C-alpha positions in Angstrom: 13.7 16.9 -8.2 13.1 14.3 -10.8 10.4 12.3 -8.9 8.7 12.0 -5.6 8.5 8.6 -3.8 5.8 7.7 -1.3 6.0 4.6 1.0 4.5 3.7 4.3 7.7 2.4 5.9 11.3 2.6 4.8 14.5 0.8 5.8 16.0 0.6 8.4 12.5 0.4 9.8 12.0 -3.0 11.4 8.9 -5.2 11.4 7.3 -4.3 8.1 8.9 -6.6 5.6 8.7 -6.8 1.9 7.2 -3.4 0.8 9.6 -1.5 2.9 12.6 -3.4 1.6 11.5 -3.1 -2.0 11.0 0.6 -1.6 14.5 0.9 -0.3 16.1 -1.2 -3.0 14.3 0.5 -5.9 15.0 4.1 -4.5 18.7 3.3 -4.0 18.9 1.8 -7.5 17.5 5.0 -8.9 19.8 7.1 -6.8 22.8 5.1 -8.2 21.7 6.1 -11.7 21.9 9.8 -10.6 18.2 10.5 -10.3 17.2 13.1 -7.8 14.2 12.3 -5.5 12.3 13.3 -2.5 11.0 10.4 -0.4 8.1 10.7 2.1 7.5 7.9 4.6 6.4 7.5 8.2 9.0 7.3 11.0 7.5 4.0 12.2 9.8 1.1 13.2 9.2 -1.6 15.8 12.7 -0.9 17.2 12.0 2.8 17.8 11.4 6.0 15.8 13.4 6.6 12.7 15.2 9.8 11.9 15.9 11.1 8.4 19.6 10.5 8.9 19.0 6.8 9.7 17.7 6.3 6.1 20.8 5.8 3.9 19.6 5.6 0.2 22.2 7.9 -1.4 22.9 11.6 -1.5 20.4 12.0 -4.4 17.5 11.3 -2.1 15.9 13.9 0.2 14.3 12.0 3.1 11.1 13.5 4.7 9.7 11.4 7.6 6.5 12.4 9.3 5.5 11.3 12.8 3.4 8.1 12.9 1.0 7.1 15.7 -2.2 5.2 16.3 -2.6 2.9 13.3 1.2 2.4 13.0 1.0 -0.5 10.5 -0.9 1.8 8.1 1.4 4.7 8.7 -1.2 7.0 10.2 -0.1 10.5 11.3 -1.6 13.9 10.5 1.8 15.3 9.7 1.6 13.2 6.5 -1.0 15.6 5.0 1.2 18.7 4.5 4.3 16.6 3.6 2.5 14.6 0.9 0.6 17.6 -0.4 3.8 19.6 -0.9 5.4 16.6 -2.5 2.6 16.0 -5.0 2.5 19.8 -5.7 6.2 20.1 -6.4 7.4 16.7 -7.9 6.9 16.3 -11.7 5.9 12.7 -11.1 5.1 10.4 -8.1 5.8 6.7 -7.5 3.6 5.2 -4.7 4.6 2.0 -2.9 1.5 0.1 -1.8 -2.2 0.7 -1.7 -4.8 1.3 1.0 -2.4 2.7 3.7 -2.7 6.2 5.0 0.2 7.8 3.0 -0.4 5.8 -0.2 -4.1 6.7 -0.3 -3.4 10.4 0.5 -0.7 10.6 -2.2 -3.0 9.0 -4.8 -5.9 11.4 -3.9 -3.6 14.5 -4.0 -2.1 13.4 -7.3 -5.6 12.9 -8.8 -6.7 16.3 -7.5 -3.6 18.1 -8.7 -3.5 16.2 -12.0 0.0 15.0 -11.2 1.1 11.9 -13.0 1.7 8.9 -10.7 2.5 5.2 -10.7 1.4 2.7 -8.0 3.1 -0.5 -7.0 0.3 -2.7 -5.8 2.6 -4.9 -3.7 0.1 -7.8 -3.4 -2.9 -5.6 -2.4 -4.9 -6.7 -5.5 -4.0 -10.4 -5.5 -7.2 -12.3 -6.6 -7.6 -14.4 -3.5 -6.8 -11.5 -1.2 -9.6 -9.5 -2.8 -12.0 -12.4 -2.5 -11.1 -12.6 1.2 -11.7 -8.9 1.7 -15.1 -9.0 -0.1 -16.2 -12.0 2.1 -14.9 -11.0 5.5 -13.8 -7.3 5.6 -16.7 -5.1 4.4 -15.1 -1.9 5.7 -11.9 -2.6 3.8 -13.8 -3.5 0.6 -15.7 -0.2 0.8 -12.4 1.6 1.3 -11.1 -0.1 -1.9 -14.3 0.7 -3.8 -14.5 4.3 -2.8 -10.9 5.4 -2.7 -8.3 2.8 -3.9 -9.8 1.7 -7.2 -10.9 5.1 -8.4 -7.4 6.6 -7.9 -5.7 3.5 -9.4 -7.7 4.1 -12.6 -6.0 7.5 -12.9 -2.5 6.1 -12.5 0.0 6.0 -15.4 0.3 2.3 -14.6 0.1 -0.2 -11.8 3.4 -1.8 -11.3 3.1 -5.6 -10.8 5.8 -8.2 -10.1 4.0 -11.4 -11.2 1.4 -12.4 -13.7 -0.9 -13.5 -10.9 -0.8 -10.0 -9.4 -1.4 -8.5 -12.9 -4.5 -10.8 -13.2 -5.8 -9.4 -10.0 -5.4 -5.8 -11.3 -7.2 -6.7 -14.5 -10.0 -8.3 -12.4 -10.5 -5.0 -10.6 -9.7 -2.4 -13.2 -10.7 -4.2 -16.4 -8.8 -5.8 -19.3 -7.6 -2.4 -20.5 -5.8 -1.7 -17.2 -2.4 -0.2 -17.7 0.0 -2.7 -16.2 3.8 -2.5 -15.9 5.1 -6.0 -15.3 8.6 -5.9 -13.9 10.0 -8.1 -11.0 11.6 -6.8 -7.9 15.4 -6.5 -7.9 17.9 -7.5 -5.3 21.4 -6.2 -4.8 23.5 -9.4 -4.6 26.9 -7.7 -4.6 27.4 -8.0 -0.8 25.7 -11.4 -0.4 28.3 -14.3 -0.4 27.5 -17.8 -1.5 28.1 -20.2 1.4 29.4 -23.7 1.1 27.2 -26.8 1.3 25.8 -27.0 4.9 27.7 -29.3 7.2 26.1 -32.0 9.3 23.5 -34.7 8.7 19.9 -34.3 7.7 18.1 -31.8 5.4 18.0 -28.3 7.0 15.1 -26.0 6.0 14.4 -22.4 7.0 11.4 -20.2 6.8 11.6 -16.4 6.9 8.3 -14.5 7.5 5.5 -13.6 9.9 3.7 -16.4 11.7 0.3 -15.8 10.1 -2.2 -17.8 8.1 -1.6 -16.2 4.7 2.1 -17.4 4.9 0.9 -21.0 5.2 3.6 -22.1 7.6 1.4 -24.3 9.9 0.1 -26.3 6.9 3.7 -26.7 5.7 4.8 -28.0 9.1 2.0 -30.6 9.2 3.1 -31.9 5.8 6.8 -31.8 6.7 6.2 -33.8 9.9 4.8 -36.6 7.9 7.9 -37.1 5.7 10.9 -35.7 7.6 13.8 -38.0 8.4 15.0 -38.3 12.0 17.9 -35.8 11.4 16.0 -33.2 9.4 15.4 -29.8 10.9 13.4 -26.6 10.3 14.4 -23.2 11.6 11.7 -20.4 11.5 12.5 -16.8 11.9 10.0 -13.9 11.9 7.7 -11.9 13.9 4.9 -13.7 15.7 1.3 -12.5 15.7 -0.7 -13.3 18.9 -3.8 -15.4 18.5 -5.1 -18.8 17.7 -2.8 -19.3 14.7 0.3 -18.7 16.7 -1.0 -21.0 19.4 -1.4 -23.7 16.8 2.1 -23.0 15.6 3.5 -23.4 19.1 1.7 -26.7 19.4 3.3 -27.9 16.2 6.7 -26.8 17.3 6.3 -28.8 20.5 5.1 -31.8 18.6 8.3 -31.8 16.5 10.2 -32.6 19.7 13.2 -30.3 19.0 13.3 -30.6 15.2 11.8 -27.1 14.8 13.6 -24.1 16.2 11.7 -20.7 16.4 14.1 -17.8 16.5 11.7 -14.8 16.3 12.8 -11.6 14.5 16.3 -11.7 13.1 18.6 -8.9 11.8 19.7 -9.0 8.2 23.1 -10.4 9.0 21.6 -13.1 11.1 19.2 -14.0 8.3 22.2 -14.4 5.9 23.8 -16.7 8.5 20.6 -18.8 8.8 20.5 -19.1 5.0 24.1 -20.2 4.9 23.4 -23.0 7.4 20.3 -24.2 5.5 19.9 -26.5 2.4 16.6 -24.9 1.3 14.4 -21.9 2.0 10.7 -22.7 2.1 7.9 -20.2 1.1 4.5 -21.8 1.5 2.4 -18.7 1.1 -1.3 -19.4 0.3 -1.0 -23.1 1.3 -3.9 -22.6 3.7 -7.0 -21.7 1.8 -8.6 -19.6 4.5 -5.5 -17.3 4.5 -5.6 -16.7 0.7 -2.7 -15.8 -1.5 -1.5 -12.3 -0.4 2.1 -12.5 -1.3 2.9 -11.4 -4.9 6.6 -11.8 -5.3 8.5 -13.2 -2.2 11.7 -11.1 -1.8 13.0 -13.9 0.5 13.1 -16.2 -2.5 15.4 -13.8 -4.4 17.6 -13.3 -1.3 17.9 -17.0 -0.8 19.0 -17.6 -4.4 21.5 -14.8 -4.1 23.0 -16.6 -1.1 23.1 -19.8 -3.3 20.2 -21.5 -1.5 17.7 -23.5 -3.6 14.0 -22.8 -2.7 10.8 -24.8 -2.1 7.9 -22.5 -3.0 4.2 -22.6 -3.4 2.7 -22.2 -6.9 1.0 -18.9 -7.7 3.7 -16.3 -6.9 6.4 -15.0 -9.2 8.3 -18.3 -9.1 6.3 -20.8 -11.0 9.2 -21.0 -13.5 11.7 -21.8 -10.8 12.1 -25.5 -11.9 12.7 -24.4 -15.5 16.1 -22.9 -14.5 16.7 -25.6 -11.8 17.0 -23.5 -8.7 14.5 -25.4 -6.6 11.0 -27.0 -6.6 7.5 -25.6 -6.9 4.6 -27.4 -5.1 0.9 -27.2 -5.6 -1.0 -25.8 -2.7 -2.0 -29.1 -1.1 -0.4 -31.5 1.4 0.3 -34.3 -1.1 2.3 -32.0 -3.4 4.2 -30.6 -0.5 5.2 -34.1 0.6 6.2 -35.0 -2.9 8.5 -32.0 -3.2 10.0 -32.6 0.2 10.9 -36.2 -0.8 12.5 -34.8 -4.0 14.6 -32.4 -1.9 15.6 -35.2 0.5 16.8 -37.3 -2.4 19.2 -34.7 -3.9 22.9 -35.5 -3.7 25.5 -32.9 -3.1 26.3 -32.4 -6.8 22.7 -31.8 -7.8 22.2 -29.4 -4.8 25.3 -27.4 -5.8 24.1 -27.1 -9.4 20.8 -25.7 -8.0 22.8 -23.3 -5.8 24.8 -22.0 -8.8 21.7 -21.7 -11.0 19.9 -19.6 -8.4 22.8 -17.2 -7.9 23.2 -16.8 -11.7 19.5 -16.1 -12.2 19.6 -13.3 -9.5 22.7 -11.7 -11.0 21.4 -11.9 -14.6 17.6 -11.4 -14.2 17.1 -9.4 -11.0 19.7 -6.7 -11.2 18.0 -3.8 -9.4 19.7 -1.2 -11.5 18.6 -2.6 -14.8 15.0 -3.4 -13.5 14.8 0.0 -11.8 15.7 1.8 -15.0 12.9 0.0 -16.9 10.4 1.3 -14.3 12.0 4.8 -14.4 11.7 5.1 -18.1 7.9 4.4 -18.0 7.5 6.7 -15.0 9.3 9.7 -16.5 8.1 9.3 -20.1 4.6 10.0 -18.8 5.7 13.4 -17.6 6.8 14.1 -21.2 3.4 13.0 -22.6 5.0 9.9 -24.1 3.4 6.9 -22.4 4.5 3.6 -24.0 1.9 2.3 -26.4 1.9 -1.1 -24.6 0.7 0.5 -21.5 -2.1 2.5 -23.1 -3.4 -0.7 -24.5 -3.3 -2.4 -21.2 -0.6 -5.0 -21.9 2.6 -5.7 -20.0 5.8 -3.7 -20.6 8.7 -6.1 -20.8 
């Protein structure tokens, strides 16, 4: 075994989004390079329990799933204790996806006790606004961070961040000398085809994500309703969360009088079909101040660009440079800016749109290759086991 991998959920688990997907892509990329790993995760999926044989990440990966129950979102299950202890005892180095879940916390604690080198991917858990929200409204979670999460993070080889905003949050929590590895998420675009320009009249937008405040979708809809043309449409796909926010969302859908279609959860193939029928993907995370900015990267942005779809995205994620390579538009987190960007998108002709489409696909192929990015992470992860941590990391700066 070259390394141990810990994640709360793992594909094909349904209903748990970005962290699960990233864990799968990165592990598979490492497996393609010939690295041997053991991966421990919960068997949780909203579509039913996973079995080890369901998880297809390559022959190099030994899959160990423990039974999850109770707090399923956090991967709770007592069977995790012996599985994770054995992993941390035997593996030369551990890579942990996420913070403050049951398996990620246990793994960090076990690694600290056993003096086993480990790296943690924060996956948005230390975004500055998210931390401010926890401090103000979730005392129990803040105490969990203070007593368990932060002390173990200080013992890590490095905290893997995917955006400068996320790295800023880590420095706020751990200090300016925090060891940060700044490498974006990769996406395998080999099986994603670029569709032609969408047929029909009007500008077609799509949103992929949970219907919750931190995603900012309701605020985006309110802005869109002010500037949309009669034939414009918006399709929304993602899991709903019961409560006042979803009720507000339903009222906005009704107000749109058929211009908004809510599809609920969609399979990956259906998602690609939705992207193909859309002109732009929208990602308004953090648009509503009360929800805070929880998202750190936005895998859907990379997936949309791989499919040749330009993107309209909120400022503050990993995509503030999107306009520099002309693959979409970035809006400030206020209604005026959203409306301005929507008008720009409406005014694009077919040739300008196709140029954005090509630019996005090219960027994903050149800059977000999961094999190349995964190898950069692997080199730092495994050098630590040889007592050769890169100087950049020991000084607390980014490794690029």
